[in-house]
C-alpha positions as CSV (number, residue, x, y, z in Angstrom):
1,X,96.5,113.0,110.4
2,X,96.5,112.6,114.2
3,X,93.6,110.5,115.7
4,X,90.9,112.1,117.8
5,X,90.3,110.6,121.2
6,X,87.3,110.8,123.5
7,X,87.6,110.8,127.3
8,X,86.0,107.5,128.1
9,X,87.0,104.0,129.5
10,X,90.7,103.2,129.1
11,X,90.1,99.5,129.1
12,X,87.9,99.1,125.9
13,X,88.6,101.3,123.0
14,X,86.9,101.2,119.6
15,X,88.8,102.5,116.5
16,X,86.5,104.4,114.0
17,X,88.1,104.5,110.5
18,X,86.5,106.7,107.9
19,X,87.3,108.3,104.6
20,X,88.6,111.9,104.9
21,X,86.8,112.8,101.7
22,X,83.5,112.4,103.4
23,X,80.3,113.7,102.1
24,X,78.1,115.6,104.5
25,X,76.0,112.6,105.1
26,X,79.0,110.3,105.9
27,X,80.4,113.0,108.3
28,X,77.2,113.0,110.2
29,X,77.2,109.2,110.3
30,X,80.7,109.2,111.8
31,X,79.6,111.7,114.5
32,X,76.6,109.5,115.3
33,X,78.7,106.4,115.6
34,X,81.1,108.1,118.0
35,X,78.2,109.5,120.1
36,X,76.7,106.0,120.3
37,X,80.0,104.5,121.4
38,X,80.4,107.2,124.1
39,X,76.9,106.7,125.3
40,X,77.7,103.0,125.9
41,X,80.6,104.1,128.2
42,X,83.4,103.2,125.8
43,X,86.2,105.3,124.2
44,X,86.2,106.0,120.5
45,X,89.4,106.8,118.6
46,X,88.7,108.4,115.3
47,X,91.2,108.0,112.5
48,X,90.8,109.1,108.9
49,X,92.4,106.9,106.3
50,X,95.0,108.0,103.9
51,X,94.9,107.5,100.1
52,X,98.2,105.7,100.5
53,X,97.8,102.3,102.1
54,X,101.2,102.3,103.7
55,X,100.4,105.5,105.6
56,X,97.1,104.0,106.8
57,X,98.9,100.9,108.0
58,X,101.5,102.9,109.8
59,X,98.9,105.1,111.6
60,X,97.0,102.0,112.8
61,X,100.1,100.2,113.8
62,X,101.1,103.2,115.9
63,X,97.7,103.1,117.7
64,X,98.0,99.4,118.3
65,X,101.4,99.9,119.9
66,X,100.2,102.8,121.9
67,X,97.2,100.9,123.3
68,X,98.3,97.2,123.3
69,X,95.4,94.8,123.8
70,X,93.0,97.8,124.4
71,X,91.6,98.3,120.9
72,X,89.3,95.4,120.7
73,X,86.9,96.6,117.9
74,X,86.9,98.8,114.8
75,X,84.1,100.4,112.9
76,X,84.8,101.2,109.3
77,X,82.6,103.8,107.6
78,X,83.0,104.3,103.8
79,X,83.0,102.5,100.5
80,X,84.9,99.5,99.2
81,X,88.2,101.5,99.0
82,X,88.0,102.5,102.7
83,X,87.2,98.9,103.7
84,X,90.2,97.8,101.6
85,X,92.5,100.2,103.4
86,X,91.1,99.2,106.8
87,X,91.5,95.5,106.1
88,X,95.2,95.9,105.1
89,X,95.8,97.9,108.3
90,X,93.9,95.5,110.7
91,X,94.7,92.1,109.3
92,X,96.8,90.2,111.8
93,X,95.3,92.1,114.8
94,X,92.6,90.4,116.8
95,X,90.1,93.2,116.1
96,X,86.4,92.7,115.4
97,X,85.3,94.8,112.4
98,X,82.0,96.4,112.1
99,X,81.4,97.8,108.6
100,X,78.9,100.5,107.6
101,X,78.8,100.8,103.8
102,X,78.5,104.4,102.7
103,X,80.4,104.5,99.4
104,X,79.4,104.7,95.8
105,X,79.9,101.1,94.8
106,X,79.5,99.0,97.9
107,X,80.2,95.8,96.1
108,X,81.4,93.9,99.1
109,X,78.2,94.7,100.9
110,X,76.1,93.4,98.0
111,X,77.8,90.0,98.4
112,X,78.2,89.8,102.1
113,X,75.1,91.5,103.6
114,X,72.8,90.7,100.7
115,X,69.8,92.8,99.6
116,X,69.4,94.4,103.0
117,X,72.6,96.4,102.5
118,X,70.6,99.1,100.8
119,X,67.5,99.0,103.0
120,X,68.7,99.2,106.6
121,X,68.4,102.4,108.6
122,X,71.4,104.2,110.0
123,X,70.4,103.0,113.5
124,X,70.4,99.4,112.4
125,X,73.7,99.7,110.7
126,X,75.3,101.2,113.8
127,X,73.8,98.6,116.1
128,X,75.0,95.8,113.7
129,X,78.5,97.3,113.5
130,X,78.8,97.5,117.3
131,X,76.9,94.5,118.5
132,X,76.2,92.2,115.5
133,X,77.1,88.5,115.3
134,X,80.9,88.0,114.7
135,X,81.8,85.7,111.9
136,X,85.1,84.9,110.1
137,X,85.6,85.3,106.4
138,X,88.4,84.5,104.0
139,X,90.7,87.1,102.5
140,X,92.6,87.2,99.3
141,X,96.2,88.3,98.9
142,X,97.8,89.5,95.7
143,X,101.5,90.2,96.1
144,X,101.8,92.2,99.4
145,X,98.2,93.6,99.3
146,X,95.2,91.9,100.9
147,X,91.8,92.1,99.3
148,X,88.4,91.4,100.8
149,X,86.3,91.2,97.7
150,X,87.7,91.0,94.1
151,X,91.1,91.4,92.4
152,X,91.6,91.5,88.7
153,X,94.2,91.5,85.9
154,X,93.6,92.9,82.4
155,X,90.4,94.7,81.3
156,X,88.9,95.7,84.6
157,X,92.2,96.7,86.1
158,X,92.7,99.0,83.1
159,X,89.3,100.5,83.8
160,X,90.2,101.1,87.4
161,X,93.4,102.7,86.3
162,X,91.5,105.1,84.0
163,X,89.1,106.0,86.9
164,X,91.8,106.7,89.5
165,X,90.7,109.8,91.4
166,X,87.7,110.3,89.1
167,X,84.9,108.3,90.8
168,X,82.8,111.3,91.9
169,X,79.0,111.3,91.2
170,X,77.3,108.7,89.1
171,X,80.0,106.0,89.5
172,X,78.1,103.4,87.5
173,X,77.9,105.8,84.5
174,X,81.6,106.6,84.8
175,X,82.5,102.9,85.1
176,X,80.4,101.9,82.0
177,X,81.9,104.7,80.0
178,X,85.5,103.7,80.9
179,X,84.6,100.1,80.3
180,X,83.3,100.7,76.8
181,X,86.4,102.6,75.9
182,X,88.5,99.7,77.1
183,X,86.3,97.2,75.2
184,X,87.3,99.1,72.0
185,X,91.0,99.6,72.7
186,X,92.2,97.0,75.3
187,X,94.1,94.2,73.6
188,X,94.1,90.6,74.8
189,X,97.2,89.3,76.4
190,X,98.7,85.8,76.6
191,X,99.0,85.0,80.3
192,X,101.5,82.5,81.7
193,X,100.3,80.9,84.9
194,X,102.0,78.6,87.5
195,X,100.5,76.8,90.5
196,X,98.6,73.7,91.6
197,X,95.1,74.3,90.0
198,X,95.2,72.1,86.9
199,X,92.0,73.5,85.5
200,X,93.3,77.1,85.8
201,X,96.7,76.2,84.5
202,X,95.1,74.6,81.4
203,X,94.1,78.1,80.4
204,X,97.7,79.4,80.6
205,X,99.0,81.1,77.4
206,X,95.5,81.5,75.9
207,X,94.7,85.0,74.8
208,X,93.0,86.5,77.8
209,X,90.8,89.5,78.0
210,X,90.5,89.5,81.8
211,X,91.2,87.3,84.8
212,X,89.5,87.9,88.1
213,X,90.1,86.4,91.5
214,X,87.0,86.7,93.7
215,X,86.3,86.3,97.4
216,X,82.8,87.8,96.8
217,X,80.6,87.8,93.8
218,X,80.3,91.5,92.8
219,X,82.5,94.2,91.4
220,X,82.3,97.3,89.2
221,X,79.2,98.8,90.9
222,X,76.9,95.7,90.8
223,X,78.4,93.4,88.2
224,X,78.2,89.7,89.3
225,X,81.6,88.7,88.0
226,X,81.8,85.5,90.1
227,X,78.4,84.0,91.1
228,X,80.2,81.0,92.5
229,X,82.4,83.0,95.0
230,X,81.9,82.3,98.7
231,X,83.4,84.3,101.6
232,X,83.6,81.2,103.8
233,X,84.8,78.2,101.7
234,X,88.6,78.7,102.2
235,X,89.3,79.2,98.5
236,X,89.1,82.0,95.9
237,X,86.9,81.8,92.8
238,X,88.4,82.7,89.4
239,X,86.8,83.9,86.2
240,X,89.0,83.7,83.1
241,X,87.5,85.4,80.0
242,X,89.2,84.6,76.8
243,X,89.5,87.1,74.0
244,X,86.5,87.4,71.6
245,X,85.2,89.8,69.0
246,X,83.9,93.3,70.1
247,X,80.2,92.4,69.9
248,X,80.7,89.2,71.9
249,X,82.6,91.0,74.6
250,X,79.9,93.7,74.7
251,X,77.2,91.1,75.1
252,X,79.2,89.4,77.9
253,X,79.7,92.8,79.6
254,X,76.0,93.4,79.5
255,X,75.3,90.0,81.1
256,X,77.8,90.6,83.9
257,X,75.0,92.3,85.9
258,X,73.1,89.1,86.1
259,X,76.1,86.7,86.3
260,X,75.0,85.2,82.9
261,X,78.4,85.8,81.2
262,X,79.4,82.4,82.6
263,X,77.2,80.8,79.9
264,X,79.7,81.8,77.1
265,X,82.2,79.2,76.0
266,X,85.0,81.9,76.3
267,X,84.3,82.2,80.1
268,X,85.9,79.7,82.5
269,X,85.2,79.6,86.2
270,X,86.4,77.6,89.1
271,X,88.1,77.7,92.5
272,X,91.8,77.7,93.5
273,X,94.0,78.3,96.5
274,X,97.2,79.8,95.0
275,X,98.4,80.8,91.5
276,X,101.4,82.7,90.1
277,X,100.9,85.2,87.2
278,X,104.2,85.0,85.5
279,X,103.7,87.4,82.6
280,X,105.0,90.9,83.4
281,X,103.4,94.3,82.7
282,X,99.7,93.5,83.0
283,X,97.6,95.9,85.1
284,X,96.4,94.8,88.6
285,X,93.5,96.0,90.7
286,X,92.1,94.9,94.0
287,X,88.8,96.0,95.6
288,X,88.6,98.8,93.0
289,X,92.1,100.1,93.8
290,X,94.9,100.3,91.3
291,X,97.9,98.2,92.5
292,X,100.4,98.3,89.6
293,X,101.5,95.6,87.3
294,X,102.3,91.9,87.2
295,X,104.0,89.5,87.9
296,X,101.8,88.6,90.8
297,X,101.3,85.8,93.4
298,X,97.7,85.3,94.4
299,X,96.4,83.2,97.3
300,X,93.6,82.7,99.7
301,X,93.8,83.2,103.5
302,X,91.0,81.1,105.0
303,X,89.1,82.6,108.0
304,X,91.5,85.6,108.2
305,X,89.1,88.4,109.1
306,X,86.4,88.8,111.8
307,X,83.5,90.9,110.8
308,X,80.1,91.6,112.2
309,X,76.7,91.0,110.5
310,X,73.1,91.0,111.6
311,X,72.5,88.6,114.4
312,X,70.7,85.4,113.4
């Protein structure tokens, strides 16, 4: 899809990335952002993301080559999936990202912006995205894909696989329904790991129900999978959940919303910098997007992304 350009300053352009499957509210929000950029005397280039990450990356690369050193900022409008696409397209470019969460899950925003992510007015979100304090955060990488929030292998990846193209309305209800089905039928797998984290490697070959790698604390529409995750510490957090009986897994699943699952002896948490998942054929997800199957190499990229937040 060709980008739309406005007739403004040629020396300072702002890329506006949004989901083409926009609801009416989000479409109005995109128009307001562009109008605000124009009112400030700058040029907005609107680009809708593609479902395929490679096509989104190619479209952004084309713009970067067309306007070298002129696109200094980007505003991303959408949910976790849209942010995931934008990050994969913009990583490596010196572009400041302003993010306006308007998706169904918004798990990155829960962890990064805190409680105010659900309370701010549109005007405040737009001002923050354009003029907020610029900070750097870490990224994760799993194989060739970057992730800004949480990646997973096993149970949650299977849930994401089941929900592909089916998020729609009431995402929390859909997620819980798919999760309960997976609790009943998903089998534990023995995972072979390789890397430098001795604590994580000690879990290798144990029957594993799910293994998550977290840059931020939340996933699955508000579940606090990794309360110990930090966007700024230069490492990724992991949460390794061993296999258990159905009722024990159900109780742990319920406690995920408060981060209290970490109290179970079957749950192991810590930090790491890089790990190899050697076992083949296990499902992978990142930021709620289905990626395929293992083997996988996972690592942290410290201070790899510049993003705006409310000024101190």
